[in-house]
SEPARO-600427 format. One record per atom (N, C-alpha, C, O, CB): residue number from 1; residue in one letter; atom name; z, y, x. Coordinates in pm, 1 decimal. Glycine has a CB too. Layout:
REM SEPARO-600427
+-----+------+------+----------+----------+----------+
| pos | code | site |        w |        v |        u |
+-----+------+------+----------+----------+----------+
| NUM |    a |   CA |        Z |        Y |        X |
...
+-----+------+------+----------+----------+----------+
***
This chain:
REM SEPARO-600427
+-----+------+------+----------+----------+----------+
| pos | code | site |        w |        v |        u |
+-----+------+------+----------+----------+----------+
|   1 |    m |    N |  10522.7 |  11783.7 |   6791.3 |
|   1 |    m |   CA |  10619.4 |  11731.2 |   6886.1 |
|   1 |    m |    C |  10619.8 |  11820.4 |   7010.7 |
|   1 |    m |    O |  10522.4 |  11820.4 |   7086.0 |
|   1 |    m |   CB |  10586.7 |  11583.0 |   6923.1 |
|   2 |    p |    N |  10725.6 |  11895.2 |   7033.1 |
|   2 |    p |   CA |  10725.8 |  11990.0 |   7144.4 |
|   2 |    p |    C |  10734.9 |  11923.8 |   7281.3 |
|   2 |    p |    O |  10694.4 |  11984.5 |   7380.4 |
|   2 |    p |   CB |  10839.5 |  12085.3 |   7128.5 |
|   3 |    q |    N |  10787.2 |  11800.7 |   7290.2 |
|   3 |    q |   CA |  10797.5 |  11740.2 |   7422.3 |
|   3 |    q |    C |  10661.5 |  11699.4 |   7477.9 |
|   3 |    q |    O |  10650.1 |  11676.8 |   7598.4 |
|   3 |    q |   CB |  10888.7 |  11619.9 |   7417.0 |
|   4 |    l |    N |  10558.6 |  11689.2 |   7395.2 |
|   4 |    l |   CA |  10426.1 |  11652.8 |   7442.7 |
|   4 |    l |    C |  10343.6 |  11774.3 |   7484.2 |
|   4 |    l |    O |  10232.2 |  11758.5 |   7534.0 |
|   4 |    l |   CB |  10353.1 |  11575.6 |   7336.0 |
|   5 |    d |    N |  10395.4 |  11893.3 |   7464.9 |
|   5 |    d |   CA |  10326.1 |  12014.8 |   7506.3 |
|   5 |    d |    C |  10348.1 |  12032.2 |   7656.8 |
|   5 |    d |    O |  10461.0 |  12058.6 |   7698.1 |
|   5 |    d |   CB |  10377.2 |  12140.4 |   7425.8 |
|   6 |    p |    N |  10244.0 |  12018.4 |   7740.8 |
|   6 |    p |   CA |  10264.4 |  12018.6 |   7885.6 |
|   6 |    p |    C |  10283.2 |  12157.2 |   7947.4 |
|   6 |    p |    O |  10317.6 |  12166.7 |   8065.2 |
|   6 |    p |   CB |  10148.9 |  11952.3 |   7950.9 |
|   7 |    s |    N |  10261.9 |  12263.5 |   7872.4 |
|   7 |    s |   CA |  10263.8 |  12394.9 |   7937.0 |
|   7 |    s |    C |  10400.2 |  12434.0 |   7994.7 |
|   7 |    s |    O |  10402.8 |  12475.5 |   8110.5 |
|   7 |    s |   CB |  10220.6 |  12499.1 |   7838.5 |
|   8 |    p |    N |  10514.0 |  12424.6 |   7924.2 |
|   8 |    p |   CA |  10638.9 |  12466.3 |   7989.9 |
|   8 |    p |    C |  10686.7 |  12365.3 |   8094.1 |
|   8 |    p |    O |  10744.6 |  12404.0 |   8195.6 |
|   8 |    p |   CB |  10747.9 |  12487.0 |   7885.8 |
|   9 |    w |    N |  10663.1 |  12237.6 |   8070.1 |
|   9 |    w |   CA |  10711.5 |  12136.3 |   8164.4 |
|   9 |    w |    C |  10629.4 |  12135.9 |   8291.7 |
|   9 |    w |    O |  10683.6 |  12116.3 |   8400.4 |
|   9 |    w |   CB |  10708.5 |  11997.9 |   8100.6 |
|  10 |    f |    N |  10500.0 |  12157.3 |   8279.8 |
|  10 |    f |   CA |  10415.9 |  12158.8 |   8399.6 |
|  10 |    f |    C |  10446.8 |  12279.6 |   8487.0 |
|  10 |    f |    O |  10449.7 |  12267.7 |   8609.5 |
|  10 |    f |   CB |  10267.9 |  12158.7 |   8360.9 |
|  11 |    a |    N |  10469.7 |  12395.1 |   8426.3 |
|  11 |    a |   CA |  10504.3 |  12514.2 |   8503.7 |
|  11 |    a |    C |  10638.3 |  12495.6 |   8574.4 |
|  11 |    a |    O |  10653.3 |  12537.1 |   8689.3 |
|  11 |    a |   CB |  10509.0 |  12638.2 |   8412.7 |
|  12 |    l |    N |  10734.2 |  12435.0 |   8508.8 |
|  12 |    l |   CA |  10863.2 |  12408.4 |   8571.3 |
|  12 |    l |    C |  10849.0 |  12309.0 |   8685.7 |
|  12 |    l |    O |  10912.4 |  12325.1 |   8789.9 |
|  12 |    l |   CB |  10962.6 |  12356.1 |   8467.9 |
|  13 |    l |    N |  10768.1 |  12208.3 |   8667.6 |
|  13 |    l |   CA |  10745.0 |  12110.0 |   8773.3 |
|  13 |    l |    C |  10679.9 |  12174.8 |   8895.0 |
|  13 |    l |    O |  10722.9 |  12151.4 |   9007.9 |
|  13 |    l |   CB |  10657.4 |  11995.4 |   8721.6 |
|  14 |    v |    N |  10577.2 |  12255.7 |   8873.3 |
|  14 |    v |   CA |  10508.2 |  12320.9 |   8984.4 |
|  14 |    v |    C |  10601.2 |  12417.9 |   9056.0 |
|  14 |    v |    O |  10602.4 |  12422.5 |   9179.0 |
|  14 |    v |   CB |  10383.2 |  12394.6 |   8934.3 |
|  15 |    f |    N |  10678.3 |  12494.5 |   8981.9 |
|  15 |    f |   CA |  10769.9 |  12590.4 |   9043.4 |
|  15 |    f |    C |  10877.9 |  12520.4 |   9124.3 |
|  15 |    f |    O |  10912.3 |  12565.8 |   9233.4 |
|  15 |    f |   CB |  10833.8 |  12678.2 |   8937.0 |
|  16 |    s |    N |  10931.7 |  12410.9 |   9072.6 |
|  16 |    s |   CA |  11036.6 |  12340.6 |   9145.6 |
|  16 |    s |    C |  10981.5 |  12276.9 |   9273.1 |
|  16 |    s |    O |  11051.2 |  12273.9 |   9374.5 |
|  16 |    s |   CB |  11100.8 |  12233.6 |   9056.7 |
|  17 |    w |    N |  10857.9 |  12226.0 |   9270.3 |
|  17 |    w |   CA |  10798.5 |  12170.8 |   9391.6 |
|  17 |    w |    C |  10766.2 |  12280.0 |   9492.3 |
|  17 |    w |    O |  10778.3 |  12257.5 |   9612.7 |
|  17 |    w |   CB |  10672.6 |  12092.6 |   9357.9 |
|  18 |    l |    N |  10726.1 |  12395.9 |   9446.7 |
|  18 |    l |   CA |  10701.9 |  12505.8 |   9540.9 |
|  18 |    l |    C |  10831.2 |  12548.2 |   9609.1 |
|  18 |    l |    O |  10832.2 |  12574.7 |   9729.3 |
|  18 |    l |   CB |  10638.8 |  12625.9 |   9468.7 |
|  19 |    v |    N |  10938.5 |  12554.7 |   9534.6 |
|  19 |    v |   CA |  11068.2 |  12587.9 |   9594.9 |
|  19 |    v |    C |  11109.3 |  12479.8 |   9693.5 |
|  19 |    v |    O |  11156.2 |  12510.3 |   9803.2 |
|  19 |    v |   CB |  11176.7 |  12605.1 |   9486.4 |
|  20 |    f |    N |  11092.4 |  12356.1 |   9655.9 |
|  20 |    f |   CA |  11128.5 |  12245.4 |   9744.6 |
|  20 |    f |    C |  11047.4 |  12247.9 |   9873.2 |
|  20 |    f |    O |  11103.1 |  12230.4 |   9981.6 |
|  20 |    f |   CB |  11108.5 |  12112.2 |   9673.6 |
|  21 |    l |    N |  10916.7 |  12269.4 |   9863.0 |
|  21 |    l |   CA |  10832.3 |  12266.1 |   9980.9 |
|  21 |    l |    C |  10850.0 |  12387.4 |  10071.1 |
|  21 |    l |    O |  10827.9 |  12377.6 |  10191.8 |
|  21 |    l |   CB |  10689.6 |  12255.3 |   9939.8 |
|  22 |    t |    N |  10889.4 |  12501.5 |  10015.4 |
|  22 |    t |   CA |  10903.7 |  12620.0 |  10099.1 |
|  22 |    t |    C |  11043.9 |  12638.5 |  10154.5 |
|  22 |    t |    O |  11061.2 |  12710.0 |  10253.2 |
|  22 |    t |   CB |  10865.3 |  12741.0 |  10021.5 |
|  23 |    i |    N |  11145.0 |  12576.1 |  10093.8 |
|  23 |    i |   CA |  11282.5 |  12596.3 |  10140.4 |
|  23 |    i |    C |  11340.2 |  12469.9 |  10202.6 |
|  23 |    i |    O |  11387.3 |  12473.3 |  10316.3 |
|  23 |    i |   CB |  11371.0 |  12642.0 |  10025.1 |
|  24 |    a |    N |  11337.4 |  12361.2 |  10132.1 |
|  24 |    a |   CA |  11409.1 |  12241.6 |  10177.2 |
|  24 |    a |    C |  11341.0 |  12171.8 |  10294.2 |
|  24 |    a |    O |  11409.0 |  12127.3 |  10386.7 |
|  24 |    a |   CB |  11423.3 |  12144.7 |  10063.0 |
|  25 |    i |    N |  11210.4 |  12161.3 |  10292.2 |
|  25 |    i |   CA |  11140.6 |  12088.2 |  10398.2 |
|  25 |    i |    C |  11153.5 |  12157.5 |  10533.8 |
|  25 |    i |    O |  11186.9 |  12089.4 |  10630.7 |
|  25 |    i |   CB |  10993.4 |  12072.4 |  10362.4 |
|  26 |    p |    N |  11129.5 |  12287.7 |  10547.3 |
|  26 |    p |   CA |  11148.4 |  12350.1 |  10678.6 |
|  26 |    p |    C |  11292.7 |  12344.7 |  10728.5 |
|  26 |    p |    O |  11315.8 |  12336.0 |  10849.1 |
|  26 |    p |   CB |  11103.3 |  12493.4 |  10673.2 |
|  27 |    k |    N |  11390.4 |  12349.8 |  10637.0 |
|  27 |    k |   CA |  11529.9 |  12340.6 |  10680.4 |
|  27 |    k |    C |  11559.6 |  12202.9 |  10739.2 |
|  27 |    k |    O |  11631.5 |  12192.7 |  10838.6 |
|  27 |    k |   CB |  11624.8 |  12369.5 |  10562.8 |
|  28 |    t |    N |  11506.1 |  12098.3 |  10680.2 |
|  28 |    t |   CA |  11532.8 |  11965.1 |  10733.7 |
|  28 |    t |    C |  11452.4 |  11937.2 |  10859.9 |
|  28 |    t |    O |  11499.0 |  11863.5 |  10946.9 |
|  28 |    t |   CB |  11502.2 |  11859.8 |  10629.0 |
|  29 |    l |    N |  11334.1 |  11993.6 |  10871.9 |
|  29 |    l |   CA |  11255.2 |  11970.1 |  10992.2 |
|  29 |    l |    C |  11309.3 |  12047.0 |  11112.7 |
|  29 |    l |    O |  11286.7 |  12005.9 |  11226.4 |
|  29 |    l |   CB |  11110.8 |  12008.5 |  10967.5 |
|  30 |    n |    N |  11379.8 |  12157.0 |  11090.2 |
|  30 |    n |   CA |  11437.0 |  12234.3 |  11200.0 |
|  30 |    n |    C |  11572.8 |  12183.7 |  11243.5 |
|  30 |    n |    O |  11632.3 |  12239.4 |  11335.7 |
|  30 |    n |   CB |  11448.0 |  12378.0 |  11160.9 |
|  31 |    h |    N |  11622.7 |  12080.9 |  11180.2 |
|  31 |    h |   CA |  11755.0 |  12028.1 |  11214.1 |
|  31 |    h |    C |  11750.4 |  11963.0 |  11351.6 |
|  31 |    h |    O |  11658.9 |  11886.7 |  11382.4 |
|  31 |    h |   CB |  11803.2 |  11926.5 |  11107.4 |
|  32 |    e |    N |  11850.9 |  11994.2 |  11434.3 |
|  32 |    e |   CA |  11861.8 |  11933.9 |  11566.6 |
|  32 |    e |    C |  11995.8 |  11862.9 |  11578.0 |
|  32 |    e |    O |  12097.6 |  11911.3 |  11528.6 |
|  32 |    e |   CB |  11846.3 |  12040.6 |  11678.2 |
|  33 |    f |    N |  11994.5 |  11750.4 |  11642.2 |
|  33 |    f |   CA |  12117.0 |  11676.4 |  11664.2 |
|  33 |    f |    C |  12190.8 |  11735.8 |  11783.9 |
|  33 |    f |    O |  12126.5 |  11773.3 |  11881.9 |
|  33 |    f |   CB |  12087.5 |  11526.3 |  11686.2 |
|  34 |    p |    N |  12323.2 |  11745.5 |  11779.1 |
|  34 |    p |   CA |  12396.1 |  11806.3 |  11890.5 |
|  34 |    p |    C |  12393.8 |  11721.9 |  12017.7 |
|  34 |    p |    O |  12398.7 |  11776.7 |  12127.8 |
|  34 |    p |   CB |  12538.7 |  11830.8 |  11849.9 |
|  35 |    n |    N |  12386.6 |  11591.9 |  12004.4 |
|  35 |    n |   CA |  12386.7 |  11504.2 |  12121.8 |
|  35 |    n |    C |  12257.6 |  11424.1 |  12124.9 |
|  35 |    n |    O |  12223.7 |  11353.7 |  12029.8 |
|  35 |    n |   CB |  12509.7 |  11409.5 |  12120.8 |
|  36 |    e |    N |  12187.3 |  11436.1 |  12234.8 |
|  36 |    e |   CA |  12065.8 |  11356.6 |  12250.7 |
|  36 |    e |    C |  12104.9 |  11213.1 |  12285.4 |
|  36 |    e |    O |  12197.9 |  11192.2 |  12363.3 |
|  36 |    e |   CB |  11972.7 |  11417.2 |  12360.7 |
|  37 |    p |    N |  12036.6 |  11115.5 |  12230.0 |
|  37 |    p |   CA |  12070.7 |  10976.7 |  12263.3 |
|  37 |    p |    C |  12034.0 |  10944.8 |  12407.7 |
|  37 |    p |    O |  11927.5 |  10983.7 |  12455.5 |
|  37 |    p |   CB |  11999.2 |  10879.3 |  12168.2 |
|  38 |    t |    N |  12121.1 |  10875.2 |  12475.4 |
|  38 |    t |   CA |  12094.8 |  10836.5 |  12613.8 |
|  38 |    t |    C |  12035.8 |  10696.8 |  12615.2 |
|  38 |    t |    O |  12080.1 |  10610.3 |  12539.7 |
|  38 |    t |   CB |  12224.2 |  10842.6 |  12699.6 |
|  39 |    p |    N |  11937.6 |  10673.6 |  12699.0 |
|  39 |    p |   CA |  11879.1 |  10539.1 |  12705.3 |
|  39 |    p |    C |  11977.9 |  10440.4 |  12766.9 |
|  39 |    p |    O |  12058.4 |  10475.9 |  12853.0 |
|  39 |    p |   CB |  11747.8 |  10540.7 |  12786.6 |
|  40 |    l |    N |  11969.8 |  10318.5 |  12721.5 |
|  40 |    l |   CA |  12058.1 |  10215.0 |  12774.4 |
|  40 |    l |    C |  12014.1 |  10175.3 |  12914.3 |
|  40 |    l |    O |  11896.7 |  10187.5 |  12949.3 |
|  40 |    l |   CB |  12059.8 |  10092.2 |  12681.8 |
|  41 |    a |    N |  12107.1 |  10128.6 |  12992.5 |
|  41 |    a |   CA |  12077.0 |  10084.4 |  13128.0 |
|  41 |    a |    C |  11990.3 |   9958.8 |  13122.0 |
|  41 |    a |    O |  12009.8 |   9872.4 |  13036.5 |
|  41 |    a |   CB |  12207.6 |  10057.7 |  13207.8 |
|  42 |    t |    N |  11894.8 |   9950.2 |  13213.8 |
|  42 |    t |   CA |  11806.9 |   9833.9 |  13214.7 |
|  42 |    t |    C |  11867.8 |   9717.5 |  13290.3 |
|  42 |    t |    O |  11822.3 |   9603.9 |  13276.9 |
|  42 |    t |   CB |  11673.5 |   9869.7 |  13275.1 |
|  43 |    e |    N |  11971.6 |   9745.1 |  13370.9 |
|  43 |    e |   CA |  12034.7 |   9636.7 |  13445.9 |
|  43 |    e |    C |  12128.3 |   9559.3 |  13354.1 |
|  43 |    e |    O |  12195.7 |   9617.0 |  13268.8 |
|  43 |    e |   CB |  12111.7 |   9691.7 |  13568.8 |
|  44 |    t |    N |  12131.1 |   9429.6 |  13372.7 |
|  44 |    t |   CA |  12220.6 |   9346.3 |  13293.7 |
|  44 |    t |    C |  12344.8 |   9313.6 |  13375.2 |
|  44 |    t |    O |  12338.4 |   9304.0 |  13497.7 |
|  44 |    t |   CB |  12149.6 |   9216.9 |  13248.1 |
|  45 |    d |    N |  12455.1 |   9296.9 |  13309.2 |
|  45 |    d |   CA |  12579.0 |   9261.4 |  13378.4 |
|  45 |    d |    C |  12570.0 |   9118.4 |  13428.9 |
|  45 |    d |    O |  12515.8 |   9030.0 |  13362.7 |
|  45 |    d |   CB |  12701.4 |   9278.4 |  13285.2 |
|  46 |    k |    N |  12625.2 |   9098.2 |  13548.9 |
|  46 |    k |   CA |  12627.0 |   8963.1 |  13604.0 |
|  46 |    k |    C |  12751.5 |   8892.9 |  13552.0 |
|  46 |    k |    O |  12864.0 |   8931.7 |  13583.7 |
|  46 |    k |   CB |  12624.2 |   8964.8 |  13760.6 |
|  47 |    t |    N |  12730.7 |   8791.5 |  13473.7 |
|  47 |    t |   CA |  12843.5 |   8716.8 |  13417.4 |
|  47 |    t |    C |  12844.3 |   8576.7 |  13475.3 |
|  47 |    t |    O |  12740.0 |   8517.7 |  13503.4 |
|  47 |    t |   CB |  12836.1 |   8711.7 |  13262.4 |
|  48 |    s |    N |  12962.4 |   8526.5 |  13491.8 |
|  48 |    s |   CA |  12973.8 |   8388.9 |  13541.5 |
|  48 |    s |    C |  13023.1 |   8299.4 |  13427.7 |
|  48 |    s |    O |  13090.3 |   8345.0 |  13335.2 |
|  48 |    s |   CB |  13070.7 |   8380.9 |  13664.8 |
|  49 |    h |    N |  12988.5 |   8172.8 |  13436.9 |
|  49 |    h |   CA |  13029.5 |   8079.1 |  13334.0 |
|  49 |    h |    C |  13176.7 |   8043.3 |  13353.1 |
|  49 |    h |    O |  13225.6 |   8033.0 |  13465.6 |
|  49 |    h |   CB |  12941.3 |   7952.5 |  13337.1 |
|  50 |    w |    N |  13244.1 |   8025.1 |  13244.1 |
|  50 |    w |   CA |  13383.8 |   7988.0 |  13248.1 |
|  50 |    w |    C |  13393.6 |   7838.8 |  13246.6 |
|  50 |    w |    O |  13342.0 |   7772.5 |  13156.6 |
|  50 |    w |   CB |  13461.7 |   8049.1 |  13131.8 |
|  51 |    t |    N |  13460.4 |   7785.4 |  13347.1 |
|  51 |    t |   CA |  13475.7 |   7640.2 |  13352.8 |
|  51 |    t |    C |  13598.4 |   7600.6 |  13271.5 |
|  51 |    t |    O |  13708.9 |   7650.0 |  13293.4 |
|  51 |    t |   CB |  13488.3 |   7590.5 |  13500.3 |
|  52 |    w |    N |  13575.7 |   7511.7 |  13178.9 |
|  52 |    w |   CA |  13685.2 |   7468.0 |  13093.5 |
|  52 |    w |    C |  13772.5 |   7368.4 |  13169.5 |
|  52 |    w |    O |  13723.6 |   7290.5 |  13251.4 |
|  52 |    w |   CB |  13631.2 |   7405.2 |  12962.5 |
|  53 |    s |    N |  13901.2 |   7372.2 |  13141.2 |
|  53 |    s |   CA |  13997.3 |   7289.7 |  13217.6 |
|  53 |    s |    C |  13996.5 |   7144.3 |  13175.3 |
|  53 |    s |    O |  14049.4 |   7060.4 |  13248.3 |
|  53 |    s |   CB |  14137.3 |   7344.7 |  13201.9 |
|  54 |    w |    N |  13939.8 |   7110.9 |  13062.3 |
|  54 |    w |   CA |  13943.9 |   6971.4 |  13023.3 |
|  54 |    w |    C |  13814.0 |   6912.0 |  13056.8 |
|  54 |    w |    O |  13792.5 |   6793.2 |  13033.1 |
|  54 |    w |   CB |  13975.8 |   6952.9 |  12876.0 |
+-----+------+------+----------+----------+----------+
***
């Protein structure tokens, strides 16, 4: 049964993980967002209660 022979599949697995770890991970870690998030204001708006007419 050739599918149980680990030699070609293991080499392919190791090679694909080496490519992933050397190319894809540094590209995603170097990604920068164009706009930095601004913190929300700590002050709350002063709201008044609406008095119902009935």
